[in-house]
C-alpha positions as CSV (number, residue, x, y, z in Angstrom):
1,X,-4.3,21.0,-14.1
2,X,-8.0,20.5,-13.8
3,X,-9.6,21.6,-10.5
4,X,-10.9,18.1,-9.6
5,X,-7.4,16.6,-9.9
6,X,-5.9,19.6,-7.9
7,X,-8.4,19.0,-5.1
8,X,-7.6,15.3,-5.0
9,X,-3.8,16.0,-4.9
10,X,-4.4,18.6,-2.1
11,X,-6.4,16.1,-0.1
12,X,-3.8,13.4,-0.5
13,X,-0.8,15.7,0.2
14,X,-2.3,17.5,3.2
15,X,-4.1,14.5,4.7
16,X,-3.2,13.1,8.1
17,X,-0.9,10.1,7.6
18,X,1.0,7.5,9.6
19,X,4.7,8.5,9.2
20,X,6.3,6.5,6.4
21,X,9.6,6.1,8.2
22,X,7.8,4.5,11.2
23,X,5.9,2.2,8.8
24,X,9.3,1.0,7.3
25,X,10.4,0.0,10.8
26,X,8.1,-3.1,10.5
27,X,9.9,-4.3,7.4
28,X,13.4,-5.8,6.9
29,X,14.1,-3.7,3.9
30,X,17.1,-4.6,1.7
31,X,18.7,-2.4,-1.0
32,X,17.9,-4.9,-3.8
33,X,14.2,-5.3,-2.9
34,X,11.5,-4.7,-5.4
35,X,8.6,-3.0,-3.7
36,X,5.0,-2.5,-4.8
37,X,3.1,0.5,-3.3
38,X,-0.6,-0.3,-3.7
39,X,-2.9,2.7,-4.0
40,X,0.2,4.9,-4.3
41,X,-1.7,8.1,-4.8
42,X,0.7,11.1,-4.8
43,X,3.6,8.8,-3.7
44,X,3.7,9.3,0.0
45,X,5.1,5.7,0.4
46,X,6.8,5.4,-3.0
47,X,8.9,8.6,-2.6
48,X,9.9,7.8,0.9
49,X,11.0,4.2,0.3
50,X,12.7,4.8,-3.1
51,X,16.0,5.7,-1.6
52,X,16.1,2.5,0.4
53,X,15.4,0.0,-2.4
54,X,16.3,-1.0,-5.9
55,X,12.9,-0.2,-7.5
56,X,9.4,0.9,-6.4
57,X,6.3,0.3,-8.5
58,X,3.7,2.9,-7.6
59,X,0.3,1.3,-8.4
60,X,-3.0,3.2,-8.6
61,X,-6.2,3.2,-10.6
62,X,-5.9,7.0,-11.2
63,X,-3.6,7.6,-14.2
64,X,-3.6,11.4,-13.6
65,X,-2.4,11.1,-10.0
66,X,0.4,8.8,-11.3
67,X,1.4,11.4,-13.8
68,X,1.6,13.9,-10.9
69,X,3.8,11.4,-9.0
70,X,6.1,11.0,-12.1
71,X,6.5,14.8,-12.1
72,X,7.3,15.0,-8.4
73,X,9.8,12.1,-8.7
74,X,11.6,13.9,-11.6
75,X,11.7,17.1,-9.7
76,X,13.3,15.3,-6.8
77,X,15.7,13.4,-9.2
78,X,14.3,10.1,-8.1
79,X,14.7,7.6,-11.0
80,X,13.7,4.3,-9.5
81,X,9.9,4.7,-9.3
82,X,7.8,3.0,-12.0
83,X,4.1,4.0,-12.1
84,X,1.5,1.4,-13.1
85,X,-2.2,2.1,-13.5
86,X,-4.7,-0.6,-12.9
87,X,-7.2,-2.3,-10.7
88,X,-6.4,-4.1,-7.5
89,X,-8.5,-7.1,-8.6
90,X,-6.4,-7.6,-11.7
91,X,-2.9,-6.3,-11.1
92,X,-1.1,-6.1,-14.5
93,X,2.3,-7.3,-13.1
94,X,4.2,-10.6,-13.2
95,X,3.8,-13.5,-10.8
96,X,6.3,-13.9,-8.0
97,X,8.0,-10.5,-8.9
98,X,8.0,-8.4,-5.7
99,X,9.8,-8.8,-2.4
100,X,7.5,-6.4,-0.5
101,X,4.0,-5.1,-1.2
102,X,2.6,-2.2,0.9
103,X,-1.1,-1.1,1.0
104,X,-1.5,2.0,3.1
105,X,-5.2,3.0,3.7
106,X,-6.1,1.5,0.3
107,X,-7.9,-1.8,0.8
108,X,-11.0,-0.7,2.6
109,X,-12.3,0.6,-0.8
110,X,-11.8,-2.8,-2.6
111,X,-14.7,-5.3,-3.1
112,X,-14.4,-8.2,-2.9
113,X,-11.3,-7.9,-0.8
114,X,-10.5,-11.6,-1.2
115,X,-9.7,-11.2,-5.0
116,X,-7.3,-8.2,-4.3
117,X,-5.5,-10.1,-1.6
118,X,-5.1,-13.2,-3.8
119,X,-3.6,-10.8,-6.5
120,X,-1.2,-9.4,-4.0
121,X,-0.2,-13.0,-3.0
122,X,0.3,-13.8,-6.7
123,X,2.7,-11.0,-7.4
124,X,4.9,-11.6,-4.3
125,X,7.9,-13.9,-4.4
126,X,7.8,-16.9,-2.0
127,X,8.2,-15.6,1.5
128,X,7.5,-12.1,0.2
129,X,6.1,-9.6,2.7
130,X,2.8,-7.8,2.7
131,X,2.4,-4.8,4.9
132,X,-1.2,-3.6,5.3
133,X,-2.1,-0.4,7.2
134,X,-5.8,0.3,7.5
135,X,-8.5,2.1,9.4
136,X,-10.1,0.0,12.2
137,X,-13.8,-0.5,11.9
138,X,-15.8,0.6,15.0
139,X,-19.2,1.9,16.0
140,X,-18.3,5.5,14.9
141,X,-16.8,4.6,11.5
142,X,-18.1,6.4,8.5
143,X,-17.5,5.1,5.0
144,X,-16.2,1.6,4.1
145,X,-14.0,0.0,6.7
146,X,-12.5,-3.5,7.3
147,X,-12.0,-4.6,10.9
148,X,-8.5,-5.9,11.8
149,X,-10.2,-9.3,12.7
150,X,-11.8,-9.5,9.2
151,X,-8.7,-8.3,7.5
152,X,-6.6,-10.9,9.3
153,X,-9.0,-13.7,8.2
154,X,-9.0,-12.5,4.6
155,X,-5.2,-12.3,4.6
156,X,-4.9,-15.8,6.0
157,X,-7.4,-17.1,3.5
158,X,-5.4,-15.5,0.6
159,X,-2.4,-17.7,1.4
160,X,-0.4,-15.6,3.9
161,X,0.9,-16.2,7.4
162,X,0.6,-13.3,9.9
163,X,4.0,-12.2,11.1
164,X,2.9,-9.3,13.3
165,X,-0.2,-7.2,14.2
166,X,0.3,-3.7,15.5
167,X,-2.3,-1.3,17.0
168,X,-0.4,2.0,17.1
169,X,-1.5,4.8,19.5
170,X,-1.2,7.3,16.6
171,X,-4.4,8.0,14.8
172,X,-4.9,8.9,11.1
173,X,-7.5,11.5,10.3
174,X,-8.6,11.1,14.0
175,X,-9.3,7.4,13.5
176,X,-7.7,4.3,15.0
177,X,-5.6,2.2,12.6
178,X,-4.0,-1.2,12.6
179,X,-0.9,-2.6,10.8
180,X,-0.7,-6.2,9.7
181,X,2.6,-7.7,8.5
182,X,2.1,-10.9,6.6
183,X,4.3,-13.3,4.7
184,X,3.5,-15.3,1.6
185,X,3.4,-19.0,2.4
186,X,5.6,-21.4,0.5
187,X,4.0,-23.1,-2.5
């Protein structure tokens, strides 16, 4: 494995994260759900939710990181994770396909955000759920950030209704986070 990829895997695997099982408490997960994990990385969400649902699609722009995820899934005898490489602004998946889409600390990097959110709306079934967890933007933020207020406006503009907003006391990488649960509006 090349050193750059190993470093990225180490950063993702050893990074501070919001506990996946706590994240799933915000979702009415059903066994026959099809779930899209956006910005899947090493599979932190995908591996955790795979046992709860029919199929998980782990989506990321980095094909090498997805190959690593495939290897980990095979080692753990998890057979219901499909990896898909691509860009958030042009998701190569069918319209109205997924019951749930999850973006965990992934959308702050995407510009323009509006296009990515419209793509997420496109791939969700009617009344499908979108769970967004993101770093809150504040005076001390470094790097790209999207405030919860701006994210909420963008999500509404993309054709969703806000179901819930949560501001957990837990921090990720010593930064405040927010969670927005949204539902795709009827056509």
